[in-house]
VOFIFI-864987 format. One record per residue (C-alpha): residue in three letters; x, y, z. Coordinates in steps of 0.2 Angstrom, whole numbers, plus 5000, padded with zeros to 4 digits. Example, Ala and Ser with C-alpha at 12.3 -4.5 7.8 and 13.67 -1.06 7.14 Angstrom:
ALA506249785039;SER506849955036;
This chain:
UNK507740794255;UNK506640694243;UNK505340664257;UNK505240844260;UNK505040884242;UNK503640754240;UNK502840834255;UNK503041004248;UNK502340944231;UNK500840864240;UNK500441014250;UNK500541124234;UNK499241004225;UNK498141014241;UNK498341204240;UNK497841214222;UNK496341104225;UNK495841204241;UNK495941364230;UNK494841274217;UNK493541234230;UNK493541414237;UNK493341474219;UNK491841354216;UNK491041404232;UNK491341594228;UNK490441564211;UNK488941484220;UNK488841624232;UNK488941754219;UNK487741664208;UNK486441654221;UNK486541834225;UNK486441884207;UNK484941764204;UNK484141824220;UNK484242004213;UNK483641954196;UNK482141864204;UNK481742024214;UNK481842124198;UNK480742004188;UNK479441984202;UNK479442174205;UNK479042204187;UNK477742074187;UNK476942134203;UNK476842314196;UNK476042244180;UNK474842144190;UNK474442284202;UNK474042394186;UNK472942264179;UNK472042244196;UNK471842434197;UNK471142454179;UNK469942314182;UNK469342404198;UNK469242574190;UNK468242504176;UNK466942414186;UNK466842544201;UNK466742694190;UNK465442614178;UNK464442564193;UNK464542744201;UNK464042814184;UNK462642694183;UNK462042744200;UNK462042924195;UNK461142894179;UNK459842794188;UNK459642924201;UNK459343054187;UNK458042934180;UNK457242914197;UNK457043104199;UNK456343124181;UNK455142984185;UNK454643064201;UNK454343224193;UNK453443154178;UNK452243044190;UNK451943204201;UNK451443294185;UNK450243154179;UNK449443144196;UNK449143334196;UNK448443334178;UNK447243194184;UNK446643304199;UNK446443454188;UNK445443354176;UNK444343284190;UNK443943464196;UNK443843554180;UNK442243634172;UNK440543584180;UNK441443484194;UNK442343634200;UNK440643734201;UNK439843594210;UNK441343594222;UNK441143774226;UNK439343744232;UNK439843614244;UNK440143644263;UNK441943654268;UNK441843484276;UNK441143404260;UNK442543494250;UNK443843434263;UNK443243254261;UNK443443264242;UNK445143334243;UNK445643204256;UNK445143064245;UNK446243144231;UNK447643164243;UNK447642984249;UNK447742934231;UNK449443014229;UNK450942934238;UNK451843054250;UNK450643194246;UNK450743324260;UNK449843464252;UNK448243464241;UNK447643644240;UNK446543744229;UNK447343924229;UNK447244084220;UNK448644174212;UNK449044274228;UNK449344104236;UNK447744114247;UNK447043944251;UNK445243934245;UNK444943744248;UNK446043634259;UNK445943454264;UNK445943524281;UNK444543654283;UNK445443754296;UNK446743794283;UNK445543884272;UNK445944074270;UNK447744054275;UNK449244104264;UNK450443974257;UNK451844104258;UNK451544184274;UNK450844034284;UNK451543884274;UNK453343894281;UNK454043844264;UNK455243994262;UNK454644064245;UNK454244224238;UNK452544284230;UNK453544304214;UNK454244134214;UNK452544064218;UNK451644154204;UNK453044094192;UNK452543924197;UNK450643964194;UNK451144024177;UNK452143874172;UNK453843974171;UNK454543844182;UNK454143654183;UNK454243644201;UNK454943724217;UNK455943624229;UNK455743684247;UNK456143614264;UNK454943484270;UNK454043574285;UNK453443404291;UNK455143324291;UNK455543244308;UNK453743204312;UNK453443024315;UNK453642914300;UNK454143064289;UNK455843034281;UNK455843164266;UNK456943304269;UNK456243404254;UNK454543444247;UNK454143464228;UNK452843594224;UNK451743584208;UNK450443694203;UNK449143704188;UNK447543804184;UNK445843724185;UNK444943734169;UNK443243824170;UNK443743914187;UNK444044084180;UNK443144224189;UNK443444404194;UNK444844354205;UNK445644254191;UNK446044064189;UNK446043944204;UNK447443824205;UNK447743654211;UNK449343654222;UNK450143494228;UNK451643464239;UNK452543294237;UNK453843234250;UNK455443174243;UNK455443004253;UNK455842894238;UNK457343014232;UNK458043024250;UNK457942834252;UNK458842804235;UNK460142934239;UNK460542854256;UNK460742684247;UNK461742724231;UNK462442894237;UNK463642804249;UNK465242764239;UNK465842634252;UNK464542514246;UNK465342514229;UNK467242544234;UNK467242404246;UNK466442274234;UNK468142244225;UNK469642134229;UNK471142234222;UNK472542124229;UNK474142164239;UNK473142234253;UNK472742394243;UNK471642534250;UNK470342634241;UNK469942814245;UNK468742944238;UNK469443124239;UNK468543284236;UNK470043394228;UNK469043564230;UNK468743534249;UNK470443444251;UNK469443314261;UNK469443124261;UNK467643074258;UNK467942894262;UNK469342764264;UNK470642704275;UNK472542654274;UNK473042494282;UNK471442484292;UNK471542664299;UNK470042764294;UNK470442924285;UNK468642984282;UNK468443164285;UNK470343204286;UNK471243324275;UNK471943244260;UNK473543344259;UNK473943294277;UNK474043114272;UNK475043144256;UNK473743174243;UNK474143344238;UNK473543444222;UNK475143384213;UNK474643204215;UNK472743224213;UNK472643224194;UNK471743104182;UNK472742954177;UNK474142974190;UNK475142824193;UNK476742814204;UNK477442804221;UNK476942914235;UNK477142924254;UNK475342904261;UNK475142924280;UNK477042874282;UNK476842714271;UNK477642704254;UNK476242654242;UNK476042624223;UNK474642754219;UNK473442754205;UNK472142894203;UNK470542914192;UNK469543074191;UNK467643044194;UNK466243174195;UNK464343174195;UNK462843264203;UNK462643124215;UNK464343104222;UNK465143274218;UNK465943374204;UNK467743364209;UNK468143194216;UNK469543074214;UNK469642884217;UNK471342834224;UNK472042654225;UNK473542644237;UNK474542474237;UNK475842464251;UNK477642434244;UNK477942294258;UNK476342204253;UNK476742214234;UNK478342114236;UNK477942004250;UNK476841894240;UNK478341804231;UNK479241734246;UNK478841554243;UNK479241564224;UNK480941654228;UNK481341524241;UNK480841374229;UNK481941444215;UNK483441474226;UNK483341304234;UNK483241234217;UNK484741334211;UNK485741274226;UNK485241094224;UNK485641084206;UNK487341174208;UNK487841054222;UNK487340904212;UNK488240964197;UNK489840994208;UNK489740814215;UNK489340744197;UNK490840834190;UNK491940784204;UNK491440604203;UNK491640594184;UNK493340674186;UNK493840544199;UNK493140394188;UNK494140464173;UNK495740474182;UNK495540314191;UNK495240224174;UNK496840304167;UNK495840384153;UNK496640524143;UNK496140684151;UNK497040794137;UNK496140874123;UNK496441044116;UNK497841144124;UNK497241314128;UNK498841374137;UNK500641314139;UNK501941394150;UNK503541344159;UNK502641304175;UNK500841284170;UNK499841224155;UNK497941214153;UNK497041094143;UNK495241074138;UNK494740894142;UNK493540824128;UNK493340664139;UNK492640764153;UNK491640874142;UNK490740734133;UNK490240664150;UNK489740834158;UNK488940954146;UNK487440844142;UNK487140824161;UNK487241014163;UNK485941044149;UNK484840914156;UNK484940994174;UNK484541164166;UNK482941084158;UNK482441004174;UNK482641164183;UNK481541244170;UNK480241114173;UNK480241124192;UNK480241314192;UNK478841334179;UNK477841204188;UNK477941284205;UNK477641464198;UNK476141394188;UNK475341334204;UNK475641504212;UNK474941584196;UNK473441474197;UNK473141544215;UNK473241714208;UNK471941674195;UNK470841604208;UNK470941754218;UNK470541864203;UNK469141754199;UNK468441764216;UNK468741954216;UNK467841974200;UNK466441864206;UNK466241974222;UNK466242134212;UNK464842064201;UNK463941984215;UNK464042144225;UNK463542254210;UNK462042134206;UNK461542124224;UNK461542304227;UNK460742344210;UNK459442214213;UNK459042294230;UNK458942464222;UNK457942384208;UNK456742304221;UNK456542484229;UNK456342564212;UNK455142434206;UNK454142454222;UNK454142634219;UNK453642604201;UNK452142494207;UNK451642614220;UNK451642754206;UNK450442654196;UNK449442594211;UNK449242784215;UNK448642824198;UNK447442674198;UNK446742734215;UNK446642914208;UNK445842854192;UNK444642754202;UNK444242914212;UNK443943014196;UNK442842884188;UNK441842874205;UNK441743064205;UNK441043064187;UNK440142904185;UNK438842974174;UNK440143044163;UNK441142884161;UNK439742744161;UNK438142824154;UNK438042804135;UNK436642784123;UNK436042604119;UNK436142634101;UNK437942684101;UNK439142564092;UNK440242564107;UNK438942504118;UNK438542314119;UNK437542204131;UNK438642104142;UNK438641914141;UNK439341774131;UNK438741714115;UNK438441524115;UNK438841404101;UNK437241434091;UNK437541624092;UNK436341664106;UNK436941794119;UNK436641754137;UNK436041914144;UNK436741974161;UNK435542084171;UNK435842204186;UNK434942234202;UNK433542324193;UNK433342174181;UNK434042274167;UNK435242224154;UNK437042264158;UNK437942354145;UNK439842364141;UNK440542534134;UNK442142484124;UNK443342604116;UNK442742734128;UNK443442904122;UNK443442974140;UNK444442824146;UNK445642834131;UNK445943014137;UNK446342944154;UNK447442814146;UNK448542944137;UNK448643054152;UNK449242924163;UNK450342824151;UNK449542664153;UNK449042534140;UNK447142504144;UNK445842544158;UNK444442424163;UNK442942454174;UNK442142304183;UNK440542294192;UNK440242214209;UNK439842054199;UNK441442044191;UNK440842104174;UNK441742224163;UNK440642384161;UNK441842494153;UNK443542494144;UNK444642594133;UNK445042434123;UNK444042354109;UNK443642204120;UNK441742174120;UNK441342054134;UNK442441994149;UNK442041944166;UNK443241884180;UNK443641704180;UNK443341594195;UNK444741464191;UNK446141484203;UNK447441474189;UNK446841614179;UNK447541784180;UNK445941874183;UNK445341764197;UNK446241844212;UNK445342014208;UNK443841944216;UNK444741984232;UNK444442164229;UNK442642144225;UNK442342044240;UNK443142164251;UNK444642064257;UNK445942194249;UNK445742364242;UNK447042344228;UNK448142214219;UNK449742234210;UNK450142084200;UNK451742034194;UNK451942014175;UNK451141854168;UNK450241774154;UNK448541854153;UNK446941754150;UNK447041814132;UNK448841734131;UNK449841894131;UNK451241944144;UNK450442084154;UNK450442164171;UNK448842224179;UNK448442334194;UNK446742344201;UNK446042464214;UNK444242464221;UNK443042594215;UNK441342644221;UNK440042674208;UNK438242734210;UNK436642684201;UNK434842724201;UNK433242684191;UNK433042814178;UNK431342894173;UNK431342784158;UNK431542624169;UNK433342594163;UNK434842584175;UNK435742754176;UNK437442794183;UNK437642944194;UNK439043054201;UNK439743044218;UNK439243214222;UNK437443174219;UNK437643024231;UNK438343144244;UNK436743254243;UNK435743094246;UNK436743064261;UNK436443234267;UNK434543234264;UNK434643364250;UNK434143244236;UNK432443214229;UNK432343074217;UNK432542884215;UNK433642804227;UNK435442794223;UNK436342634226;UNK438242624230;UNK439142474223;UNK440942404226;UNK441842374209;UNK443542404204;UNK444642494191;UNK446042394183;UNK447442464172;UNK448542364160;UNK450342394159;UNK451742344147;UNK453042244157;UNK454442304146;UNK454142484153;UNK454342414170;UNK455942314166;UNK456742474159;UNK456542564176;UNK458342504181;UNK459342434167;UNK460942424177;UNK460242304189;UNK460242174176;UNK461742054177;UNK462042074158;UNK462442264161;UNK463542224176;UNK464542094166;UNK464742204151;UNK465642334162;UNK466842214170;UNK468542174164;UNK469742034168;UNK471542024164;UNK472641914153;UNK471341924138;UNK470041834149;UNK468241804144;UNK466841834156;UNK465241734154;UNK463641724164;UNK462541564166;UNK460741554172;UNK459841394176;UNK458541314164;UNK457341244177;UNK456341124166;UNK457941054157;UNK459141034172;UNK460341134162;UNK461141304161;UNK461241424147;UNK462341574143;UNK461441734145;UNK463041844142;UNK464741814135;UNK466041934129;UNK466141804114;UNK464441844106;UNK464341674097;UNK464241584114;UNK462641674120;UNK461141564120;UNK462241404121;UNK461941274135;UNK463241204147;UNK462941034139;UNK463241104122;UNK464941164129;UNK465240994136;UNK465541074153;UNK465940964168;UNK464540904179;UNK465440984193;UNK465441154185;UNK463941224194;UNK464341164212;UNK464741344217;UNK466641334216;UNK467341254201;UNK468941274191;UNK469441174176;UNK470141174158;UNK469041204143;UNK469141224125;UNK468241374118;UNK468341404099;UNK469841304098;UNK470741394113;UNK471141314129;UNK470541414144;UNK470641394163;UNK468841414168;UNK468241464185;UNK466341464189;UNK465641534205;UNK463841564211;UNK463341754212;UNK461641764218;UNK460441674206;UNK461741664193;UNK463441584189;UNK464841694184;UNK466241614173;UNK467941684171;UNK468941604157;UNK470741644155;UNK471841584140;UNK473141454147;UNK474441534135;UNK474241704142;UNK474041644160;UNK475741564160;UNK476641684149;UNK477541774163;UNK477941614172;UNK478741544156;UNK479841694154;UNK480341684173;UNK480741504172;UNK481741514155;UNK482841654162;UNK483141554178;UNK483641404168;UNK484841504156;UNK485641584171;UNK485841414180;UNK486641344163;UNK487941484164;UNK488341454182;UNK488441274179;UNK489641294165;UNK490741414175;UNK490741284189;UNK491041134177;UNK492541234169;UNK493541194185;UNK493441014180;UNK493441024161;UNK495141114161;UNK496641004166;UNK498341064172;UNK499840954177;UNK499240774174;UNK500440714188;UNK499640834200;UNK497940784194;UNK498340604198;UNK498740654216;UNK497040744217;UNK495840664230;UNK494040664233;UNK494340724251;UNK494940894244;UNK493140914235;UNK492041054242;UNK490840924246;UNK492040824258;UNK491240924272;UNK489740804270;UNK490840664276;UNK491140774292;UNK489240804294;UNK488940614291;UNK488740534309;UNK488540354302;UNK490040364290;UNK488940324276;UNK489840454265;UNK491640414271;UNK491440224268;UNK490540234252;UNK491140234234;UNK490840384224;UNK489340314215;UNK488540274232;UNK489040444238;UNK488140524223;UNK486640414226;UNK486640474244;UNK486740654239;UNK485340644227;UNK484240564241;UNK484740704253;UNK484340834241;UNK482640764236;UNK482140754254;UNK482640934256;UNK481740984240;UNK480240894246;UNK480240974263;UNK480441144255;UNK479041104242;UNK477841054256;UNK478241204267;UNK478041324253;UNK476341264248;UNK475741264266;UNK476341444267;UNK475441484251;UNK473841394256;UNK473841484273;UNK474241654265;UNK472841644251;UNK471641544261;UNK470141464252;UNK470741554236;UNK472341454235;UNK472541324221;UNK473341214234;UNK471741214244;UNK470741174228;UNK471941034223;UNK471840954240;UNK469940974240;UNK469840854225;UNK468340954217;UNK469240954200;UNK468840844186;UNK469840684184;UNK471040684170;UNK472840724166;UNK473140914170;UNK474041024182;UNK472740984196;UNK472940794195;UNK474840804193;UNK475040924208;UNK473940804218;UNK475040664213;UNK476640764217;UNK475940814234;UNK475440634238;UNK477040564233;UNK478140684243;UNK477140674259;UNK477040484257;UNK478940474255;UNK479340594269;UNK478140494281;UNK478940334276;UNK480640404279;UNK480140474296;UNK479240314301;UNK480640204296;UNK481940314305;UNK480940324321;UNK480540134321;UNK482340084318;UNK482840194333;UNK481640114344;UNK482039934338;UNK483839964341;UNK483539964359;UNK482639794359;UNK483939694350;UNK484239614333;UNK482739504333;UNK481439654335;UNK482439744322;UNK482339604310;UNK480439594312;UNK480139784311;UNK481139794295;UNK480139654288;UNK478539734292;UNK479139904286;UNK479639824269;UNK477839754268;UNK477039914273;UNK478040014261;UNK477639904246;UNK475739904251;UNK475840104252;UNK476740124236;UNK475440004227;UNK473940104235;UNK474740274231;UNK475040224213;UNK473240164211;UNK472640314219;UNK473640434207;UNK473040334192;UNK471240364198;UNK471640554200;UNK472240554182;UNK470640474176;UNK471340304173;UNK470240164179;UNK471340064191;UNK470039934194;UNK470039884176;UNK471939874176;UNK471839764191;UNK470539654183;UNK471539644167;UNK473139604177;UNK472139464187;UNK471539384171;UNK473239394163;UNK474039324179;UNK472839174179;UNK473139144160;UNK475039174161;UNK475339094178;UNK474838924172;UNK476138914158;UNK477439044162;UNK477639044181;UNK479539064180;UNK479439204167;UNK478239294179;UNK479339264194;UNK480839324184;UNK479939484179;UNK479339524197;UNK481039484204;UNK481739604192;UNK480539744197;UNK480939724215;UNK482839724212;UNK482639894204;UNK481439964216;UNK482339904232;UNK484039964224;UNK484939814230;UNK486039814215;UNK486439934201;UNK487339924184;UNK489239934188;UNK489139854205;UNK490239704209;UNK489339554216;UNK489739384222;UNK488539244217;UNK488739064217;UNK490539094222;UNK490839184205;UNK491339374206;UNK490839484193;UNK490239664188;UNK488439694183;UNK488239754165;UNK486439744163;UNK484839724173;UNK483439674162;UNK481639634165;UNK481939444165;UNK483739424167;UNK485339504174;UNK487039504165;UNK488739514174;UNK490539504168;UNK491739384178;UNK493639414180;UNK493939314164;UNK492839434154;UNK491539304152;UNK489739374151;UNK488639264163;UNK486739274162;UNK485639224176;UNK483739234179;UNK483139374191;UNK482139244201;UNK483839144205;UNK484639294212;UNK483939254229;UNK485639254238;UNK487139364233;UNK488439484240;UNK488539664233;UNK490339714236;UNK490039894229;UNK488839954242;UNK490340014252;UNK492240014250;UNK493039844250;UNK494139814265;UNK495639704261;UNK496639614274;UNK498339524271;UNK499839464280;UNK501639514279;UNK502939394286;UNK504339464296;UNK505839364303;UNK505839324321;UNK507439414324;UNK506839584317;UNK506139724327;UNK504339714322;UNK503739864332;UNK504939974322;UNK504439894306;UNK502539924310;UNK502940104314;UNK503940124298;UNK502540044287;UNK501140164295;UNK502340314291;UNK502640254273;UNK500740214271;UNK500340404273;UNK501340444258;UNK500640294248;UNK498940364252;UNK499440534245;UNK500140464228;UNK498740334224;UNK496940394221;UNK496340214222;UNK496640204240;UNK495140254250;UNK495840294267;UNK497640284274;UNK498240094275;UNK498740034292;UNK499739904300;UNK498639834313;UNK500039724322;UNK500439534324;UNK499139424316;UNK499939254320;UNK501539164323;UNK502139054309;UNK503438924308;UNK504839044302;UNK504039214304;UNK502939334313;UNK501439384302;UNK500939564303;UNK499139614297;UNK498939754285;UNK497239834281;UNK496739954266;UNK495140004258;UNK494740034239;UNK493340014227;UNK492939834223;UNK493439854205;UNK495139914209;UNK495439784223;UNK496739674213;UNK497639824206;UNK497739904224;UNK498339744231;UNK499739724219;UNK500239904221;UNK500339874240;UNK501439724238;UNK502539814227;UNK502739964239;UNK502939854254;UNK504339754245;UNK505139924240;UNK505039984259;UNK505839824265;UNK507239824253;UNK507640014256;UNK507739984275;UNK508739814274;UNK507239714281;UNK507439534276;UNK505939434270;UNK505839264278;UNK505739114266;UNK505638934269;UNK507338864274;UNK507838684278;UNK509238664292;UNK510038494293;UNK510638444310;UNK511938284310;UNK512238194326;UNK514038194332;UNK514138004331;UNK513738014313;UNK514938154310;UNK516338054318;UNK515937904308;
């Protein structure tokens, strides 16, 4: 009956512990699910915020660029119109007054030649006509057009009333379809008509008018470049595979865009989910677009260039928004599980230790009933709660670190996206700027050509002046003594210079140039609107004026110089165009300039007078470079940077190289005080301008993560405050750590609250939730090890799993984010040496990979060596030990190098110290090194029982030089670490105890053996110190008076004597209860019969 009750009691205890195990596992499962949901909510919220920041950055940059394009297009049209008006004014000025009367007397062919020369002077000029108010062509560059009607024969589609309004100045211009569009080389779809009356042309039929038709080539070219929204909508990196569309709400049409790679251009917006209820300004929310649930943000945008009712739509698929956090979720869940498993193991082992040492488990009684009482154990709490808090802190550090790496990758991606946006905007604007600058140069080149034609047409008017005028001075330089070296022309007459010419000043004002200069065929200035008295072209190759000799010598017809320092020392731009001028010897013997029309008469034989000579000179106009630079303000990188925003309160800066100083200066910064500073003044790294740099920098006392990347001829820097960068990461890590703390407290409560002490003493480790690890352990390391070794083994396994998860996670992130990943950047080693997250991460990766490789190599080589026997195994283990030591040393030195610590100096110092110390302290150094290797190899730990020099004791302290251990008599023995060359560690596994039980020869020893094995099962249930069920193995030997049976049991080495005494007591009890005699030495005296008889 008592045996059944004991079995029932033992079963009850096991049932309670099984229920406790189920409860703990349930808490872990529920905790993981709740934590997973919490992470999803946190990351969902963060993903939404990040997407909104990305969208806002995109809208800000893109809409700014589109508006800038619209503004530049308006400026181009205004500039186009202004230039055409100026050119028309020049033509009218050229043909006004007596020139028109002279023109009327010419033959149609001569008239055509003059108009053709004027037409060639105007870029894209298709019509150059002199007409009357009824649109009849009086003079044309093509004689066959004379007499035709512009309205009836011109195919321009305007009425007489509209034409007369143009003549009267009621309208500035009329835009018509270009009748020449489609012909070879003609790309202008429109033609702009301008008209102005000619002064002095009034007769009975009224005024005559100059009518010009200018093709819209430059406008159409610009519209095709900047009018395409795809160039600008594709330039940004929004993140989360978001798509961008431009929609015209009035037409219900997608102007441009795709969804998940499917082009939607031209489709109805409402059919893909963009109805009128969604197409509103500042809309933000979820929508089903083309069957895909997306997070949609919309901004209204209207302009003359792109449309008046347009909306820009950003659609980020829901699946992509939440798929980016997989690695972080896996890492945090893995951390959560590992910390809970380790905490369960720790609580279990602490509880086991406390009970085995018969320490008082009781504390505060929380509940007491007839069948059950619950007591809060202060002893267990004092050993458990600090570890729980430490575990929560370690979880916070590990979670924060990994999320910080992922945040860095996001920062890198945003930096690359910003750089791409800026680079694309600058490149596109630069391309347009080049086109517009070319148009600008072409405009002024056309003006210079037309001015040259006007001056050539009216040479006498512009170059003849009285010698006594104060504005006329002889050409030539004055020498050091004040004598002028006179320059003479072909007629041996003095060459005079007309400066401050009123006629040229009028042309300056009319054409919006700074100055006009006229040069003779000998490179001598003969007329100017400026106050310069004398100037001639230089022959020095480095001078600005030298290249204009190419015009005079017929190699080129015109030269457009880039802005440069002039011979007078000012920043100027000059454009020169060849000019024919004509001279003859006057009646007074002086050189006289004559008009082109008189030269034509000489050519036709209608001239009677001194011979007219033609000369090749050139006309030069002077421009202000600032006017040229203002043509396209938005092409400047400063403008692009000022319209770009970055998240997390980041700072945007632009650097440009200082060629002569081998340095870089800040040409733009959102912190105005930094503008003009150089990279050396900011103490930037030498690697900062290698094209892909990331590093930490203090700016105005704030620590920033700075990324610098090349964008065209510039370097763009995004600097984000470290505090704001890690803000969300910090919150997520804190929430996770607090949640883990709560879960660990709940789990630990199953060990902190003690019930029936008698039942607690019957509690066994085999009933732990972690006992399954013993089943999974094929090599019985778990089953045959004490709880301290089990915990060490468990930590090792968890670290291997954690390292594997870490490596797998960073590989996944590196593959997902590609070159923008922080992992790729860390592995590249392009960062600055020092103690920061890059170097620490590199050390972590190197350490984990090295440890895993060593583990794998060690396992594989041992498996191979086991096939070849113990000798090969010994050699391989020795080699592995040497290799591991060498690898560890190399890895440590390399990690020191990565953190900016000069390992060579340390080695040199260590070498010097070893020489100095080694001579007088060899034994001390030997003890220290031996102590280091004892700890590193893990051959002994504090609390282990060892046998050294035939003395058994427990390790109490492992110092740098000595080791202390306590023997059985509680004497503290001290031994130098170098002397511990041979010892036995009896705590590596459970101690196995064999002893012999004598049984009389006349007993039934098979029955006794069966009885003992049965009773041993109950002993195992009642004594926690027994590690495994004791067993009677059988007969060990035959003694003089007994048969000796061998009994085996396992226990921890520290409890071996106690367990041995317990087993003796229990075996004695069993023998007495079953009437089994215990043999003892007896002396039988046998007396011979003879002696008895005596």
